[in-house]
C-alpha positions in Angstrom: -12.9 -4.0 13.1 -9.8 -5.4 11.3 -8.1 -2.6 9.5 -9.4 -2.2 5.9 -6.5 -1.5 4.3 -5.0 -5.0 5.5 -5.6 -6.6 2.4 -3.0 -8.9 1.7 -1.8 -10.3 4.9 -5.4 -12.5 5.6 -4.4 -14.1 2.1 -3.5 -17.7 2.7 0.1 -18.5 1.0 -0.5 -22.4 -0.1 -3.7 -22.2 -1.2 -3.6 -19.2 -3.0 -5.1 -20.3 -6.0 -7.7 -23.4 -5.2 -11.3 -21.9 -6.3 -13.4 -20.9 -3.3 -10.4 -19.8 -1.2 -9.8 -16.7 0.7 -7.9 -15.7 -2.5 -10.8 -15.6 -4.3 -12.9 -13.3 -2.5 -13.5 -10.0 -4.1 -12.8 -6.7 -2.4 -13.8 -3.3 -3.9 -11.1 -0.3 -4.1 -11.8 2.9 -4.8 -9.6 4.1 -7.8 -8.2 7.6 -8.1 -5.3 9.6 -9.8 -3.2 12.0 -8.0 -0.7 13.4 -11.7 -0.7 10.8 -13.8 0.0 7.9 -11.4 -2.9 5.5 -10.4 -3.7 4.9 -7.3 -6.4 2.7 -4.9 -7.8 2.8 -1.9 -9.4 -0.2 0.2 -13.3 1.0 -0.6 -14.0 0.2 3.4 -11.5 3.6 4.1 -14.2 5.7 2.0 -17.1 7.4 3.3 -18.1 9.5 0.4 -16.7 11.5 -2.2 -17.3 15.2 -2.7 -17.0 18.0 -5.0 -13.9 20.5 -3.6 -15.1 22.3 -0.4 -13.7 25.6 0.9 -10.9 24.7 2.8 -9.4 27.3 5.9 -6.0 27.1 6.2 -4.2 26.0 9.5 -0.9 28.3 10.4 2.3 26.3 10.5 0.5 22.6 9.7 2.7 20.4 7.5 3.3 21.5 4.0 0.7 18.9 2.4 -2.3 19.7 5.1 -4.1 22.5 3.4 -6.2 23.2 6.1 -10.0 22.1 7.4 -13.2 22.2 6.3 -17.0 21.7 8.0 -18.6 19.1 6.8 -22.2 18.4 8.5 -20.9 19.8 12.1 -17.7 18.3 11.8 -14.2 19.7 11.3 -12.0 17.6 9.3 -8.4 18.4 8.0 -7.4 18.2 4.5 -4.5 16.6 2.7 -3.6 17.3 -0.6 -2.3 14.2 -1.7 -0.4 15.4 -4.4 1.9 17.7 -2.5 2.2 14.4 0.1 3.2 12.0 -2.5 4.9 14.4 -5.2 5.7 17.4 -3.8 3.6 19.8 -5.8 0.3 21.3 -5.0 -2.7 20.2 -6.4 -3.7 21.2 -10.0 -7.0 23.1 -10.1 -9.6 20.9 -12.1 -13.5 20.4 -12.1 -12.7 16.8 -11.9 -10.5 17.2 -8.2 -12.5 15.4 -6.0 -12.6 14.9 -1.5 -12.6 11.6 -0.2 -13.8 11.6 3.3 -11.5 8.9 5.0 -11.8 6.7 7.8 -8.6 6.2 10.2 -9.7 4.0 13.1 -11.7 6.9 15.2 -10.6 9.4 12.9 -11.7 11.0 9.9 -9.6 13.1 7.1 -10.4 14.6 3.6 -7.9 13.8 1.4 -7.5 15.6 -2.0 -7.2 13.9 -5.5 -7.2 14.7 -8.9 -10.4 12.8 -10.3 -11.8 9.7 -9.2 -11.9 6.7 -11.6 -13.9 4.0 -10.5 -14.3 1.4 -8.0 -12.9 -2.1 -8.8 -13.9 -5.9 -7.8 -10.3 -7.4 -7.7 -10.1 -11.0 -6.6 -8.0 -10.6 -3.3 -5.2 -13.2 -5.3 -4.8 -10.8 -7.6 -3.3 -8.4 -5.3 0.3 -8.6 -5.1 2.6 -7.2 -2.4 4.9 -4.2 -3.3 8.5 -4.5 -4.2 10.4 -5.1 -1.0 12.6 -1.6 -2.6 9.3 0.4 -2.3 8.5 -0.9 0.9 12.2 -0.6 2.4 12.5 3.0 0.7 10.9 6.1 0.1 7.0 4.1 -0.2 6.3 2.3 2.9 2.7 3.2 2.0 2.2 1.3 -0.7 1.4 -2.1 0.2 0.2 -3.9 -2.7 0.2 -3.9 -6.3 -2.9 -4.9 -8.9 -4.6 -4.5 -12.5 -3.5 -5.5 -15.7 0.6 -5.2 -16.6 -0.5 -2.0 -19.0 -2.2 -0.2 -16.0 -0.8 -0.8 -12.6 -2.4 0.9 -9.3 -0.7 1.3 -6.4 -2.4 0.2 -3.5 -2.4 3.0 -0.5 -1.5 2.7 2.9 -3.6 5.6 4.2 -2.2 5.7 7.7 1.3 4.8 6.7 0.9 7.6 4.7 0.2 9.9 7.7 1.9 8.3 10.1 4.2 11.3 11.3 1.0 13.4 11.1 -1.4 10.9 13.1 1.5 10.5 15.9 1.7 14.1 16.2 -0.6 14.9 19.4 -3.9 16.8 18.0 -2.6 17.2 14.4 -5.0 15.6 12.6 -7.7 15.4 15.3 -11.6 16.8 14.7 -11.5 19.4 16.9 
């Protein structure tokens, strides 16, 4: 199976706007908020959306790794996206949710402030992230979609957690 986050790489360049092309294909994205910012993930990455669960802290984990949760017999790491993206811990809220996400053979839980909706977007309507975002401090933002007054950033969850995934066993379920 191809990596679900790679929505942009398969878009043909010469025939983007021709009806019936891959650019016209619809993709589904899970939209959510972290603070006031709206992000999207390929829905194929998201296994389920849960209300907040009890998290057990892990000593010496990266600051944005809250700990682990026990979910139906499996222990999964929990990443606070607000802390990872903005450097501040998640605010307590009834709207907060946990997204159980697939990262290849691994699974990880990401805490978000609220889930907005599932969007259907034409692949051709997802624009590549501006070069400054990719080259700078946001290599995990791979695209932008939505109307001008409500742009959503397409996250590459693997890139966002790359350093932690590279560490021996840092995010592997035990």
